[in-house]
N, C-alpha and C positions, 0 to 999 in steps of 0.2 A: 424187512420181515413184517409179517402181519400176524395178528392173533385172531384165532377162530372163537366162538362163543363162549366156551368153557375155560376156566382158568388153569395154568399149569404150563410146564415146559413142553410136554408132549404136543399141546395143541398150537405152538409156534409154527409157522410156515415160512418157507424160503424159497425164493426162484433159483434154479441151478443155472448158472451162468453159461453151462455148455449146452443143455438141453432145453433150457428156458420153460421147464416145467415147474409148477408151483407145488413143493413138496413138504412133508411133515419134517421139521427140523431134527428131532431127535432119532426117528425111524430110518431117514434118507441121507443123512449128513454126517460126517466124521468131524472130530474135534481137530483143530490146528495144534502141531506141536511146539512146545517151547515158547520162544519170544514171538513167534509168527502170529500176529493179530491178537496178542494179549491172550493166547490159549483160546481163542474164540473158535468159530465154526469155519468149515473150509467152504469155498464157494461153489464148488462142484458136489453134485451128490455123489453117493458111493457108486452106484451102476456106472456113471460117467468116468468116474476116477478109476474104476477097475477096466474099463474099456480103453482107458487112456486118452479119453477125448480132452482135449486140451480148450482152456478157457477161450472163448471166442469174444473178441473185443469188437465193440459196436463202433461204427466210424461215426466221427463228428460230422457235423454238417460242412464244416470247412475240407474234411478231408474226401468228402464226397464231391464237393464242388471241384476240388483239385484234381481227383481221379476222373471226373467227367471233362474237365478241360483238356487233360493231357490226352484222353481218347479223341476228343474233338480235333486237337492238334494234329495227331496221327492220321486221322482221317482226311483233314485239309492237305496235308504232305502228300498222302497217297493220291487223291483227286488231282492236285496240282502235277503231279510225276505223270499221271495217266493222260492229262491233257496236254502234255509237252508234245511239240511237234519233234519227229525224228530227224535229227541233221543229215544232210547229204554228205556221204563221205565217198562217193566215186569222184576221182579226180577228173575224168571227162566232163561230167555233169557241172563240176565246181569252175572247170575252165570257161564252159559256156556260160554260166551265170556271172562270172567275174573275168570278163577278157582283158582287163587292165591290169591284172595281178601277174606276179612272175610265177615261174614253175615251183619255185622254193617257196613262195608264200601259199601257194595253191596246195603243195603237199603238206605245209604245216596246218593249214586250216584243216584238211581232211583227216590229219592225225587228232587234231583238237576237237573236231567233231565226233569222231570216233569215241574219243575219251568221254565227251558229254553223253553221248549215247548209252555208253556202258554203264557211267554212273547213274543216269537216271532208271536203267534197269535194275540196278542194284538197290537204288531208293526204292521202286516200286516192290521188289521182292521184300525187302526188308520191313516196310511199312505194312505190308500185307501180312507177313509173319507175325508182327507185333500185334496187329488187330485180331488175328486168328493164330493163336501159338500152335494149335494142332496141324497147321498147314506148313510148319517149319520143317525143312529137310533134316534128316539125323544127322548128317555129317556138317551142317550149317550151310549157309549161302557161300557160293564160289566167290572168291575175290581174286582178282587178277593184279596181283602186286606188282609185276613186271611193268605193267602198263601205266602205273601211278607213282613208280620209283622215282626218287629226286634225282636229276641229272648233274653232274659236275661240269661246270664251264671253265674254259680257259681264264687264267687271270690276266686281265687287261694290264699291260706295263704303264699306261698312263694313271691307272688306279692305283697301281702301287707306288707310283712317283708322287701322286697327290697324298697319300697316305703317309709317307716317310716325311713329308714337308709339313704335316699338320702337327702342332704341337698339343701335347696331352695337357689337357686343363688341370689335373692333379699335380703336374710339375710346375706350374706357374706359382 
């Protein structure tokens, strides 16, 4: 609060925390009720209070730095994803590239490369949408859950035998 030249309560000035205008305290601000601020004055002017403007909180230097680093991180991830080369998924091309591999290994590599490409495309869309929220599709970014579903493998009989022979540490 600041005082103007003449004395008296009507000459006290205060800055509204919502609109940031410096206004006369008595003419433009309401008193707080009860225990709030020891029945002092509210921080927003009457006009902002009627309009429902909320008190705007200024960011500290640390909050601004964190926000900037977060944005930089998303930009770096987007740049890395955009610079990632597209993996080969064609079985015939993979067989030419790796003639020493078996058909099973080639098929596994093709599936893995497909997953890598899909994951990279998802990362590109997600980072782009984070940096520009208006570009996010209304239904969200499609996710192929079947492609990344966990698979169950057969339980190895040797593994079961080893586990049955192991002594639990708590039992000792």
